C-alpha positions in Angstrom: -32.2 200.3 105.8 -32.9 197.5 103.0 -30.1 196.8 100.3 -30.3 194.8 97.1 -27.2 193.4 95.5 -27.4 191.3 92.4 -24.4 189.2 90.8 -24.0 186.5 88.3 -24.6 188.2 85.2 -22.1 187.8 82.2 -21.8 186.7 78.6 -23.6 183.5 77.3 -24.5 181.8 74.1 -27.9 181.5 73.0 -29.2 178.2 74.4 -27.1 178.5 77.4 -28.0 179.0 81.1 -26.9 181.5 83.7 -27.9 181.8 87.5 -28.4 185.4 89.1 -28.2 186.0 92.8 -29.6 189.1 94.8 -27.9 189.3 98.1 -30.7 191.0 100.6 -30.0 192.7 103.6 -31.8 195.0 106.2 -35.1 193.1 106.8 -36.1 189.7 107.5 -38.3 190.1 104.5 -41.1 188.2 106.3 -44.3 189.3 104.1 -42.4 190.8 101.3 -42.7 190.0 97.7 -39.2 190.0 95.8 -38.9 189.9 91.9 -36.5 190.2 88.9 -37.0 192.9 86.4 -35.0 193.7 83.3 -34.4 196.5 80.8 -32.8 196.1 77.6 -31.2 199.5 75.7 -33.7 201.7 74.5 -36.7 199.8 76.0 -38.8 200.1 79.3 -38.1 198.1 82.2 -40.2 195.0 82.1 -41.4 192.2 84.7 -39.8 189.0 84.6 -40.6 187.2 87.6 -41.5 187.4 91.4 -41.9 185.3 94.5 -43.6 185.8 97.8 -41.0 185.4 100.3 -42.6 183.4 103.1 -44.9 181.1 101.1 -43.0 180.8 98.0 -45.7 181.3 95.6 -44.3 182.5 92.2 -45.2 184.6 89.2 -44.0 184.5 85.7 -43.8 186.7 82.6 -45.1 184.7 79.6 -41.8 185.3 77.9 -39.8 183.4 80.4 -42.2 180.8 81.8 -40.6 177.3 81.4 -37.3 178.9 81.0 -36.5 180.8 83.9 -37.0 179.7 87.9 -37.2 182.1 90.6 -36.1 180.8 93.9 -35.2 182.0 97.4 -33.0 180.8 100.3 -34.8 182.4 103.6 -31.8 181.5 105.6 -29.3 183.4 103.6 -31.6 186.2 102.5 -30.7 185.7 98.9 -32.7 185.5 96.1 -32.0 183.4 92.7 -33.0 183.4 89.1 -31.9 180.3 87.2 -32.2 181.2 83.4 -32.2 178.3 80.9 -32.5 178.4 77.1 -31.5 181.8 77.1 -32.0 183.9 73.8 -30.5 187.1 72.4 -34.0 188.8 73.5 -33.1 188.0 77.1 -30.3 190.4 77.0 -30.8 193.4 79.0 -29.8 194.6 82.9 -31.5 192.6 85.3 -32.7 194.1 88.3 -33.7 192.8 91.6 -36.7 194.5 93.5 -38.4 194.3 96.9 -42.2 195.3 97.8 -42.8 195.2 101.4 -46.6 195.4 101.1 -47.5 192.9 98.6 -50.5 193.7 96.3 -52.1 192.2 93.3 -50.2 194.4 90.9 -47.0 192.5 91.3 -45.8 193.1 87.8 -46.0 196.8 88.2 -42.3 198.3 89.0 -44.0 201.2 90.6 -45.2 199.1 93.7 -41.5 197.8 94.6 -40.0 199.8 97.1 -36.2 198.7 97.1 -34.2 198.0 94.0 -30.7 196.7 93.3 -28.3 198.4 90.8 -28.5 195.8 88.4 -26.4 193.2 86.6 -25.9 192.9 82.9 -26.7 189.6 81.0 -25.7 189.5 77.4 -27.0 186.7 75.1 -25.2 186.3 71.8 -26.3 184.3 68.8 
């Protein structure tokens, strides 16, 4: 079965950078769409960014475009999220997700079939 494990979270000051990783297993992920979502305390889960595994096509939420970069290493079955110019409002638990049958609703969490357990990112001011 597919498993996703996030890592790389931690505490960083505003303006700093952090790189998250998502180790994926259980599939070749060909044709999959992989994504990062985040959830802050008391708030609903929100879409951050996504990438089509095979083509490399990317999608970003307006709030992170220009600051965050999603990428993947197909050979290692690993997804990455490079976060730069971090802001306190970026503080949240970040989750890795996978959609085995990509559809136009890439930002909707309900369309994703698999989820990791999350990694905490805290940005201090």
